[in-house]
C-alpha positions in Angstrom: 10.5 35.1 11.2 9.9 32.7 8.4 10.9 29.0 9.0 12.7 29.1 5.7 15.2 31.6 7.2 15.5 29.8 10.5 16.1 26.2 9.3 19.6 25.2 8.0 19.7 22.0 5.9 22.5 19.5 6.1 23.9 20.5 2.7 23.8 24.3 2.4 22.1 26.1 -0.5 25.5 27.3 -1.7 27.0 23.9 -2.0 26.6 21.9 -5.2 26.8 18.1 -5.0 25.7 15.3 -7.4 21.9 14.7 -7.2 20.0 13.7 -10.4 22.8 11.6 -12.0 22.7 8.7 -14.4 23.6 6.4 -11.5 20.8 7.7 -9.3 18.2 7.5 -12.1 19.1 3.9 -13.1 19.1 2.7 -9.4 15.9 4.6 -8.7 14.1 3.1 -11.7 15.1 -0.4 -10.8 13.9 0.1 -7.2 10.7 1.7 -8.4 9.9 -1.4 -10.5 11.0 -3.8 -7.8 9.2 -2.2 -4.9 6.2 -1.4 -7.0 5.8 -5.1 -8.0 6.5 -6.3 -4.5 4.0 -3.9 -3.0 1.4 -4.7 -5.6 1.7 -8.4 -4.6 1.7 -7.6 -0.9 -1.3 -5.2 -1.1 -3.4 -7.7 -3.1 -2.6 -10.3 -0.5 -3.1 -8.4 2.8 -4.8 -5.2 1.8 -1.9 -3.1 3.1 1.3 -1.7 1.6 4.5 -0.4 3.2 6.7 2.6 2.5 9.7 1.8 0.3 11.6 5.1 1.1 13.8 3.8 3.9 14.8 0.4 2.3 15.5 2.3 -1.0 17.6 4.8 0.9 19.8 2.2 2.6 20.2 0.2 -0.6 21.3 3.4 -2.3 23.7 4.2 0.4 25.2 0.7 0.3 25.7 0.7 -3.5 26.8 4.3 -3.9 29.1 4.5 -0.8 30.5 1.0 -0.7 30.4 -0.4 -4.2 30.9 2.8 -6.2 33.1 4.6 -3.6 31.1 7.8 -3.9 29.9 10.1 -1.2 26.8 12.1 -2.1 23.9 12.0 0.4 21.8 14.0 -2.1 22.4 11.4 -4.8 21.2 8.6 -2.4 18.1 10.9 -1.7 17.2 11.0 -5.4 17.4 7.2 -5.5 14.9 6.8 -2.7 12.7 9.5 -4.2 12.5 7.7 -7.5 12.3 4.2 -5.9 9.5 5.1 -3.4 7.3 6.4 -6.3 6.9 2.8 -7.5 5.5 1.6 -4.2 3.0 4.5 -4.0 1.7 4.2 -7.5 1.3 0.4 -7.0 -0.7 1.1 -3.8 -3.1 3.4 -5.6 -3.5 1.1 -8.6 -4.2 -2.2 -6.7 -6.9 -0.6 -4.5 -9.1 0.0 -7.6 -8.0 -1.4 -10.9 -8.4 -5.2 -10.1 -12.2 -4.5 -9.9 -12.1 -4.4 -13.7 -10.5 -7.9 -13.8 -13.1 -9.1 -11.3 -15.9 -8.1 -13.6 -14.1 -9.7 -16.6 -13.9 -13.0 -14.6 -17.6 -12.8 -14.2 -18.0 -12.4 -18.0 -19.5 -8.9 -17.7 -16.8 -7.1 -19.6 -13.3 -7.7 -21.2 -10.1 -7.4 -19.2 -8.7 -3.9 -19.3 -5.9 -3.5 -21.8 -2.3 -3.0 -20.8 -2.5 0.4 -22.5 -5.5 1.4 -20.4 -3.9 0.4 -17.1 -0.6 2.1 -18.0 -2.3 5.3 -19.0 -4.5 5.4 -15.9 -1.5 4.8 -13.7 0.7 7.3 -15.6 -1.9 10.1 -15.6 -2.8 9.6 -12.0 0.9 9.5 -10.9 1.8 12.6 -12.9 -1.2 14.6 -11.6 -0.2 13.6 -8.0 3.3 15.0 -8.5 2.1 18.2 -10.3 -0.6 18.9 -7.7 1.9 18.7 -4.9 4.4 21.1 -6.5 2.5 24.4 -5.7 1.9 23.0 -2.1 5.6 22.5 -1.3 6.3 26.0 0.0 3.1 26.1 2.1 3.3 22.6 3.7 7.0 21.7 3.7 8.8 25.1 4.1 6.3 27.4 6.0 5.1 24.6 8.3 8.4 22.9 8.9 8.0 23.1 12.6 4.4 22.2 12.6 4.1 19.2 10.2 6.6 16.4 11.2 6.1 14.2 8.1 7.2 11.0 10.1 8.4 8.9 7.2 10.1 11.8 5.5 12.0 12.8 8.6 12.9 9.2 9.4 14.3 8.7 5.9 16.4 11.8 6.3 17.7 10.5 9.6 18.6 7.2 8.0 20.5 8.9 5.2 22.3 11.2 7.7 23.2 8.2 9.8 24.5 6.5 6.6 27.2 9.3 6.4 29.0 7.2 8.9 28.8 4.0 6.8 26.4 2.1 4.6 26.3 -1.2 6.5 22.5 -1.1 7.0 22.0 -2.1 3.4 23.3 -5.6 4.2 20.3 -6.0 6.6 17.8 -5.2 3.9 19.5 -7.5 1.4 19.6 -10.3 4.0 15.9 -9.9 4.5 15.3 -10.2 0.8 17.5 -13.3 0.5 15.9 -15.2 3.5 12.4 -14.3 2.5 13.0 -15.4 -1.1 14.2 -18.8 0.2 11.3 -19.2 2.6 8.7 -18.2 -0.1 10.2 -20.6 -2.6 10.1 -23.5 -0.1 6.4 -22.7 0.8 4.8 -21.8 -2.5 7.4 -23.0 -5.0 8.5 -26.5 -3.9 5.6 -26.7 -1.5 7.6 -28.7 1.0 5.5 -27.4 3.9 2.1 -25.9 4.4 1.7 -22.1 4.1 -1.1 -22.1 6.6 -2.0 -24.0 9.7 -5.5 -24.0 11.1 -7.2 -25.3 14.2 -10.9 -26.4 14.4 -12.8 -27.6 17.5 -15.4 -30.2 17.1 -18.9 -28.8 17.6 -17.8 -25.2 17.0 -18.0 -23.7 13.6 -15.2 -21.1 14.2 -11.7 -21.5 13.0 -8.3 -20.1 14.1 -4.8 -20.5 12.7 -1.9 -18.7 11.1 -0.2 -18.2 7.8 3.6 -18.6 7.9 4.7 -16.1 5.3 7.6 -13.8 6.1 6.2 -10.8 4.3 2.9 -11.0 6.2 4.7 -11.3 9.5 6.9 -8.3 8.5 3.8 -6.1 8.0 2.9 -6.8 11.6 6.4 -5.9 12.7 6.5 -2.6 10.8 2.9 -1.6 11.9 3.6 -2.6 15.5 1.6 -4.5 18.1 -1.3 -1.9 18.4 -2.3 -1.8 14.7 -1.7 -5.6 14.4 -4.0 -6.3 17.4 -6.8 -4.2 15.9 -6.6 -6.3 12.7 -6.5 -9.5 14.7 -9.5 -8.4 16.8 -11.4 -7.9 13.5 -10.4 -11.4 12.4 -11.5 -12.9 15.8 -14.9 -11.2 15.4 -15.4 -12.6 11.9 -14.1 -16.1 12.4 -14.8 -16.9 16.0 -18.1 -14.9 16.5 -19.9 -14.1 13.2 -19.2 -17.3 11.4 -20.2 -19.6 14.3 -23.4 -17.5 14.8 -24.3 -17.8 11.1 -24.0 -21.6 11.2 -25.7 -21.9 14.6 -28.7 -19.7 13.7 -28.8 -20.1 9.9 -29.0 -23.9 9.8 -31.1 -24.9 6.8 -31.9 -21.4 5.7 -30.8 -20.2 2.2 -29.9 -16.6 2.4 -28.9 -14.3 -0.5 -26.3 -14.1 -2.1 -25.7 -17.9 -1.5 -27.7 -20.5 -3.4 -27.2 -23.3 -0.8 -28.3 -23.6 2.7 -25.8 -22.4 5.4 -25.5 -26.0 6.7 -24.6 -27.2 3.2 -22.1 -24.4 2.7 -20.4 -25.2 6.0 -20.4 -28.9 5.3 -18.8 -28.5 1.9 -16.4 -25.6 2.4 -16.1 -25.0 6.1 -15.8 -21.6 7.7 -14.2 -20.3 4.5 -17.4 -20.8 2.6 -19.4 -18.9 5.1 -16.8 -16.1 5.0 -16.8 -15.8 1.2 -20.6 -15.8 0.9 -21.6 -13.6 3.8 -18.8 -12.3 6.0 -16.9 -10.5 3.3 -19.9 -8.3 2.7 -20.0 -7.4 6.3 -16.3 -6.6 6.1 -16.9 -4.5 3.0 -19.5 -2.5 4.8 -17.1 -1.9 7.8 -14.3 -0.9 5.4 -16.6 1.6 3.6 -17.8 3.1 6.8 -14.3 3.2 8.2 -13.0 5.1 5.2 -15.9 7.6 5.3 -15.5 8.1 9.1 -11.8 8.8 8.6 -12.6 11.3 6.0 -15.3 13.1 8.1 -12.9 13.3 11.1 -10.4 15.0 8.8 -12.9 17.6 7.5 -11.6 20.5 9.7 -8.1 19.7 8.6 -9.2 19.5 5.0 -10.8 22.9 5.0 -7.8 24.5 6.7 -5.4 22.8 4.2 -7.2 23.7 1.1 -7.7 27.3 2.2 -4.0 27.7 3.1 -2.9 26.1 -0.2 -5.0 28.5 -2.3 -3.5 31.5 -0.5 0.0 30.2 -1.0 -0.3 29.2 -4.6 0.5 32.7 -5.9 4.1 32.7 -6.8 4.7 29.1 -6.0 7.1 27.2 -8.2 8.9 30.3 -9.5 12.6 30.3 -10.0 14.8 31.4 -7.1 18.5 32.3 -6.8 18.6 29.8 -3.9 19.2 26.2 -5.0 17.1 24.7 -2.2 14.0 26.7 -3.2 13.7 25.9 -6.9 10.6 24.1 -7.9 9.4 23.1 -11.4 8.0 26.4 -12.8 4.3 26.8 -12.0 3.5 27.7 -15.7 4.9 24.3 -16.7 2.8 22.6 -14.0 -0.5 24.3 -15.1 0.1 23.5 -18.8 0.9 19.9 -17.9 -2.3 19.5 -15.8 -4.3 21.0 -18.7 -2.7 18.5 -21.2 -3.3 15.6 -18.9 -7.0 16.6 -18.4 -7.5 16.8 -22.2 -5.8 13.4 -22.5 -8.1 11.8 -20.0 -11.1 13.0 -22.1 -9.8 12.3 -25.6 -7.7 9.1 -25.4 -10.1 6.3 -26.3 -8.3 3.7 -24.1 -9.4 5.7 -21.0 -13.2 5.2 -20.4 -13.8 8.7 -19.0 -15.9 11.5 -20.5 -15.3 15.2 -20.3 -17.4 15.3 -17.2 -15.3 12.5 -15.7 -12.1 14.4 -16.5 -13.5 17.5 -14.8 -14.4 15.4 -11.7 -10.8 14.0 -11.7 -9.2 17.4 -11.7 -11.4 18.9 -9.0 -11.3 15.9 -6.7 -7.7 15.2 -7.6 -6.4 18.6 -6.4 -8.6 18.5 -3.4 -7.5 15.1 -2.2 -3.9 15.7 -3.2 -4.0 18.6 -0.8 -5.6 16.5 1.9 -3.2 13.6 1.4 -0.2 15.9 1.6 -1.3 17.4 4.8 -2.5 14.2 6.4 0.8 12.3 5.8 2.5 15.4 7.3 0.6 14.9 10.6 0.0 11.1 10.9 2.3 9.5 8.4 1.6 7.6 5.1 0.4 4.5 6.9 -2.6 6.4 8.4 -3.4 8.3 5.2 -7.1 7.5 4.4 -6.5 7.0 0.7 -9.2 4.3 0.5 -11.6 6.6 2.2 -10.9 9.3 -0.4 -11.4 6.7 -3.2 -14.7 5.5 -1.7 -16.0 9.1 -1.4 -15.0 9.8 -5.0 -16.5 6.5 -6.3 -19.8 7.2 -4.5 -20.1 10.7 -5.9 -18.8 9.9 -9.4 -21.0 6.8 -9.7 -24.1 8.8 -8.7 -23.2 11.6 -11.2 -22.6 9.1 -14.0 -25.9 7.3 -13.2 -27.9 10.5 -13.2 -26.3 11.7 -16.5 -27.2 8.3 -18.2 -23.8 6.7 -18.1 -25.1 3.5 -16.4 -24.5 -0.2 -17.0 -21.0 -1.7 -17.1 -19.6 1.1 -19.3 -20.6 3.5 -16.5 -19.1 1.2 -13.9 -15.8 1.0 -15.8 -15.8 4.7 -16.1 -16.4 5.1 -12.3 -13.5 2.7 -11.5 -11.2 4.6 -13.9 -12.1 7.9 -12.2 -11.6 6.3 -8.7 -8.3 4.7 -9.8 -6.8 8.0 -11.0 -7.9 9.8 -7.8 -6.6 7.0 -5.6 -3.2 7.1 -7.4 -3.2 11.0 -7.2 -3.7 10.8 -3.4 -1.0 8.1 -2.9 1.6 9.8 -5.1 0.9 13.3 -3.6 1.5 11.8 -0.1 4.7 10.1 -1.2 6.0 13.2 -3.0 5.4 15.4 0.1 7.3 12.9 2.3 10.2 12.8 -0.2 10.3 16.6 -0.4 10.4 16.8 3.4 13.4 14.5 3.3 15.0 16.7 0.7 14.2 19.9 2.7 16.1 18.5 5.7 19.0 17.3 3.7 19.3 20.4 1.4 18.2 18.8 -1.9 17.1 20.8 -4.9 13.3 20.4 -5.0 13.1 20.7 -8.8 15.5 17.7 -9.2 13.5 15.7 -6.7 10.2 16.5 -8.6 11.8 15.4 -11.8 12.9 12.2 -10.0 9.3 11.6 -8.9 8.1 12.0 -12.5 10.8 9.4 -13.6 9.7 7.0 -10.9 6.0 7.4 -11.8 6.7 6.7 -15.5 8.8 3.6 -14.7 6.3 2.2 -12.3 3.3 2.9 -14.6 5.0 1.0 -17.4 5.5 -2.0 -15.1 2.2 -2.1 -13.2 0.0 -3.3 -16.1 2.2 -6.3 -16.7 2.3 -7.1 -13.0 -1.5 -7.0 -12.6 -2.0 -9.2 -15.7 0.6 -11.7 -14.5 -0.9 -12.0 -11.0 -4.4 -12.3 -12.3 -3.4 -15.0 -14.8 -1.5 -17.0 -12.2 -4.0 -16.9 -9.3 -6.9 -14.6 -10.1 -8.0 -11.6 -8.1 -10.4 -12.4 -5.3 -8.8 -15.8 -4.8 -7.3 -17.1 -1.5 -3.8 -16.1 -2.8 -4.9 -12.6 -3.8 -7.9 -11.4 -1.9 -7.7 -7.8 -3.3 -9.9 -6.5 -0.5 -10.0 -2.8 -1.4 -10.6 -3.5 -5.1 -13.4 -5.9 -4.2 -14.9 -3.3 -2.0 -14.8 -0.7 -4.8 -16.5 -3.2 -7.1 -19.2 -3.8 -4.5 -19.8 0.0 -4.0 -20.1 0.7 -7.7 -22.4 -2.3 -8.3 -24.5 -1.2 -5.3 -25.0 2.3 -6.5 -25.6 1.4 -10.2 -27.7 -1.7 -9.8 -28.9 -1.9 -6.2 -28.4 -5.7 -6.2 -26.2 -6.1 -3.1 -27.0 -7.9 0.1 -27.6 -4.6 1.9 -28.5 -6.2 5.2 -25.0 -7.7 5.5 -23.3 -4.5 4.3 -25.2 -2.3 6.8 -24.3 -4.8 9.5 -20.7 -4.1 8.8 -21.4 -0.3 8.7 -22.8 -0.4 12.2 -20.1 -2.6 13.5 -17.7 0.0 12.3 -19.7 2.8 14.0 -19.7 0.8 17.3 -15.9 0.3 17.0 -15.4 4.1 16.4 -17.6 5.0 19.4 -15.4 3.0 21.8 -12.3 4.7 20.4 -10.7 1.9 18.3 -9.3 2.9 14.9 -11.9 1.6 12.4 -9.8 0.9 9.2 -7.4 -1.7 10.6 -10.2 -3.4 12.5 -12.4 -3.4 9.3 -9.5 -4.8 7.3 -9.3 -7.5 9.9 -13.0 -8.3 9.6 -12.6 -8.7 5.9 -9.5 -10.8 5.7 -9.0 -14.4 6.7 -8.1 -14.8 10.4 -5.0 -16.9 9.5 -3.5 -13.9 7.8 -4.4 -11.5 10.6 -2.8 -14.0 13.1 0.5 -14.0 11.1 0.5 -10.2 11.2 -0.2 -10.3 14.9 3.0 -12.5 15.4 5.0 -9.8 13.8 3.4 -7.2 16.0 4.2 -9.3 19.1 7.9 -9.6 18.1 8.0 -5.8 17.8 6.4 -5.5 21.2 8.9 -7.8 22.8 11.8 -5.8 21.3 10.2 -2.6 22.7 10.4 -4.2 26.2 14.1 -4.8 26.0 16.3 -3.0 28.5 19.4 -2.3 26.6 21.2 0.9 25.4 20.9 0.0 21.7 17.2 -0.8 21.8 16.3 1.8 19.1 19.0 0.4 16.8 17.7 -3.1 17.3 14.1 -2.1 16.4 15.3 -0.2 13.4 17.3 -3.2 12.2 14.1 -5.2 12.5 12.3 -2.6 10.3 15.0 -2.8 7.7 15.1 -6.6 7.8 11.3 -6.8 7.5 11.3 -4.3 4.6 13.8 -6.6 2.9 11.6 -9.7 3.6 8.6 -7.9 2.1 10.5 -7.1 -1.1 12.1 -10.6 -1.3 8.8 -12.4 -0.9 7.1 -10.1 -3.3 9.7 -10.6 -6.0 9.6 -14.4 -5.6 5.8 -14.2 -5.7 6.1 -12.5 -9.1 8.6 -15.1 -10.2 6.3 -18.0 -9.1 3.4 -16.3 -11.0 5.5 -16.5 -14.1 6.2 -20.2 -13.5 2.5 -20.8 -13.0 1.6 -19.0 -16.3 4.1 -21.1 -18.2 3.1 -24.4 -16.5 6.3 -25.0 -14.6 4.9 -24.7 -11.1 3.4 -28.2 -11.2 6.7 -29.7 -12.2 8.4 -28.4 -9.0 5.5 -29.1 -6.7 6.6 -31.7 -4.2 3.7 -31.6 -1.8 2.2 -34.9 -3.0 5.4 -36.6 -1.9 5.4 -35.2 1.7 3.4 -37.1 4.4 0.5 -34.9 5.6 1.6 -34.6 9.2 5.1 -33.6 8.1 3.6 -31.1 5.6 1.6 -29.4 8.4 4.1 -29.5 11.2 6.8 -28.6 8.8 5.0 -25.3 8.3 5.1 -24.6 12.0 8.8 -25.5 12.2 9.6 -23.1 9.3 7.6 -20.4 10.9 9.8 -20.8 14.0 12.9 -20.5 11.7 11.5 -17.3 10.2 11.1 -15.8 13.7 14.6 -16.8 14.6 16.0 -15.1 11.5 14.3 -11.8 12.6 15.9 -12.2 16.1 19.3 -13.0 14.4 19.3 -9.7 12.6 18.0 -7.7 15.6 18.7 -8.9 19.1 21.5 -11.2 18.2 23.1 -9.1 15.5 26.8 -8.3 16.0 27.4 -4.5 16.0 30.4 -2.3 16.3 30.8 -0.9 19.7 29.8 2.8 20.0 32.8 4.9 20.7 
């Protein structure tokens, strides 16, 4: 018997309740822009983004149920559907598009225009939604008992739990408020140091931690295991590879640096060795990790694409049953055709007809893969960067062979990779949202329209966000490392020009292979190799807090941990928003006026950072272990 006939959603197909309302659209658009900007900032800092579905859902519940005195779980579901689209689009965009800004900073091309960024983001997002529509019946309905879609199912559970009250929203808002205060103290007023490091005389390694609430929150949400893999990568880079480079390199001058290793270390410390050598090793590890993840998924990819092609016939047709109505497949096909022609003909998008063809073929392929992957392992483990790397390698080779070389060819390759990356991210997010809707009894067509609205809103905002962050701090800086985008830049340059330090890159590749052979997930470890150890250590602290809460022996342990996830999600959003605000202050020259660091004695400045870090940890405990809760009846 078909799963469709066995499963009964929370809201029956016969019942009509508010879904795609003016309220849900306005709230969803606001959250799409907010979480999109916050995740763009977070991803450019730490190379990772987090799902916005659950915090968007609890905020929707809090506003709709408590402030507006309305009771429609499907309306709240549309809010999170629209809101989470912003986060996913931002994730796809920041993994690739900053490469164009990096080339511009080197004087090799002009910055991409706002129109170019917006159109690339918009087309990628819309294709991601449209490619997922014919897959819904095959992946969400027919495999309901097989594919768990962890985030989608968790979001449905949160919304169902919210039927008993919307108090969880206060935890998210509290996280936003506290993180905003902490961020403003650290990077606005600069009353305390945002990073504390320890060096040992006679040893070139370095250890320490950042003290940012959002970075720590990433560790809490990812958990101790993933955090430890990242931290291990950082330990390898900063306590093994850097000391070895200084010890054995000495007075040698090795490409790509122009100074001796001793001079580099004397002038810039471990950070100078990292920026000139170790980041290329990290880039090689990241590229290998992405490709390894893709190869391991090949059997699943073949099965998914084959099943999707079989189930496309009749998908998206109208149905008498409300919970089975998709956007009509004819509309989907026409929309995809129009978008393909737009990619080719719009001058602002540096992609040829061949590039547009590559985008459609790879886009549908990777949208299918992404939708299936997130169904099995969740969005956090979706190898989006691996798909982008594979696309970039193939697209760059094709462009080079067909004569589209030089920086125009490189820009075209990044545009193709950007659209594919956004397609994959949005397709994964759409499938998670449709799973939530399937459990709750939502109307798929209204959710799909909501996804489109969220994509449009986020696409209009992402260009301004990237320009603002680049103007304030610059991509590739200490504040915004942009690890994935730097990696994409390195790959395209390497294929087109062959002028990379391949010895360092291949060192990273074989480190990744060794890590895979001993059974450790490559991607989090490779990200750890690439990023500063201080950032990895801060993530590790969050993971340790989560581990400690997992060890609690109390009846409400699951509630305590979930409160921590909500509070951490709020802290990520709060710090991201203040980060955007501080970028505005930097652009307008106000940041120096409020900078008080020169008036603070150095010992107080440093130890004050540790003290504030302790306060940040205590706030997490206050809203988890020490939170007052109503007794369960």
